[in-house]
C-alpha positions as CSV (number, residue, x, y, z in Angstrom):
1,X,-23.2,-17.3,33.4
2,X,-20.4,-15.0,32.3
3,X,-21.2,-11.4,31.5
4,X,-21.4,-10.3,27.9
5,X,-18.7,-7.7,28.7
6,X,-16.3,-10.4,29.9
7,X,-16.9,-12.6,26.8
8,X,-16.5,-9.6,24.4
9,X,-13.4,-8.3,26.3
10,X,-11.6,-11.6,26.1
11,X,-12.6,-12.1,22.4
12,X,-11.3,-8.5,21.6
13,X,-8.1,-9.2,23.5
14,X,-7.5,-12.4,21.6
15,X,-8.2,-10.6,18.2
16,X,-5.8,-7.8,19.1
17,X,-3.0,-10.1,20.3
18,X,-3.3,-12.0,17.1
19,X,-3.1,-8.8,15.1
20,X,-0.1,-7.7,17.3
21,X,1.8,-10.9,16.4
22,X,0.9,-10.7,12.7
23,X,1.9,-7.0,12.4
24,X,5.1,-7.2,14.5
25,X,6.6,-10.4,13.2
26,X,5.0,-10.9,9.7
27,X,4.1,-7.5,8.4
28,X,4.9,-8.3,4.8
29,X,2.8,-11.4,4.9
30,X,-0.1,-9.5,6.5
31,X,0.1,-6.8,3.9
32,X,0.3,-9.3,1.0
33,X,-2.7,-11.3,2.3
34,X,-4.8,-8.1,1.8
35,X,-3.7,-8.0,-1.8
36,X,-1.3,-5.1,-1.3
37,X,2.3,-4.9,-2.3
38,X,4.6,-5.2,0.7
39,X,7.1,-2.4,1.1
40,X,9.6,-1.2,3.7
41,X,7.3,1.7,4.5
42,X,4.3,-0.5,4.9
43,X,6.3,-2.9,7.2
44,X,7.5,0.0,9.4
45,X,3.9,1.3,9.8
46,X,2.6,-2.2,10.5
47,X,5.2,-2.8,13.2
48,X,4.4,0.5,14.8
49,X,0.6,-0.2,14.6
50,X,1.3,-3.5,16.3
51,X,2.0,-1.7,19.5
52,X,-1.5,-0.2,19.5
53,X,-2.8,-3.7,19.0
54,X,-0.8,-4.9,22.0
55,X,-2.0,-2.0,24.2
56,X,-5.7,-2.7,23.4
57,X,-5.3,-6.4,24.0
58,X,-3.7,-5.8,27.4
59,X,-6.4,-3.2,28.3
60,X,-9.3,-5.5,27.3
61,X,-7.9,-8.5,29.1
62,X,-7.0,-6.5,32.2
63,X,-10.5,-5.1,32.5
64,X,-12.4,-8.2,31.7
65,X,-13.6,-8.5,35.3
66,X,-14.3,-4.8,35.8
67,X,-17.8,-4.3,37.3
68,X,-20.2,-2.0,35.6
69,X,-19.0,1.6,36.1
70,X,-18.3,4.8,34.2
71,X,-14.8,3.6,33.5
72,X,-16.1,0.4,31.9
73,X,-18.7,2.3,29.9
74,X,-15.9,4.6,28.6
75,X,-13.7,1.5,27.7
76,X,-16.7,0.0,25.8
77,X,-17.3,3.2,24.0
78,X,-13.7,3.8,23.0
79,X,-13.2,0.2,21.9
80,X,-16.5,0.1,20.1
81,X,-15.6,3.3,18.2
82,X,-12.2,1.8,17.3
83,X,-13.7,-1.4,16.0
84,X,-16.4,0.6,14.1
85,X,-13.8,2.7,12.5
86,X,-11.7,-0.3,11.5
87,X,-14.8,-1.9,9.9
88,X,-15.7,1.3,8.1
89,X,-12.2,1.8,6.7
90,X,-11.9,-1.9,5.7
91,X,-15.3,-1.7,3.9
92,X,-14.3,1.5,2.2
93,X,-11.0,0.0,1.0
94,X,-12.8,-3.1,-0.2
95,X,-15.4,-1.2,-2.1
96,X,-12.7,1.0,-3.6
97,X,-10.9,-2.1,-4.7
98,X,-7.7,-1.3,-2.8
99,X,-7.8,-4.6,-0.9
100,X,-9.0,-8.1,-1.7
101,X,-11.9,-10.1,-0.3
102,X,-9.7,-11.4,2.6
103,X,-10.6,-8.1,4.4
104,X,-14.2,-9.3,4.7
105,X,-13.2,-11.7,7.6
106,X,-11.7,-8.7,9.5
107,X,-14.8,-6.6,8.7
108,X,-17.1,-9.3,10.0
109,X,-15.1,-9.8,13.2
110,X,-14.8,-6.0,13.8
111,X,-18.5,-5.5,13.2
112,X,-19.6,-8.3,15.5
113,X,-17.4,-6.8,18.3
114,X,-18.5,-3.2,17.9
115,X,-22.1,-4.2,17.8
116,X,-21.5,-6.2,21.1
117,X,-19.9,-3.2,22.7
118,X,-22.8,-1.1,21.5
119,X,-25.3,-3.5,23.1
120,X,-23.4,-3.4,26.4
121,X,-23.5,0.4,26.3
122,X,-27.2,0.5,25.5
123,X,-28.1,-2.2,28.0
124,X,-26.3,-0.4,30.8
125,X,-27.8,3.0,29.9
126,X,-31.3,1.5,30.0
127,X,-30.6,0.0,33.4
128,X,-29.6,3.4,34.9
């Protein structure tokens, strides 16, 4: 059976590579899908943010087979915090009415992933 870390790492890598492609090649469409007005400034920021998405995708895919270690725990914590932050900001913007309900899909995916990374962290702390 594959480890939870490997499954969550690959899922996170796939999510972030999808976001990379969307933000780099279709920033206006991505922004519009959220119910926002596309602009040149928004597109520039989206393309720049796409590089972070690519980096996280490569990191998660590259470390998918990493055995339990302090390094893996740190990667879990950093990625979990990033996903937690994204889900919080998305929730805030949705509640505020800035974005439309399409953000809920992102919030759900991000929440599932940060909870999984949290479970991995807690499970490994308990085993120590």
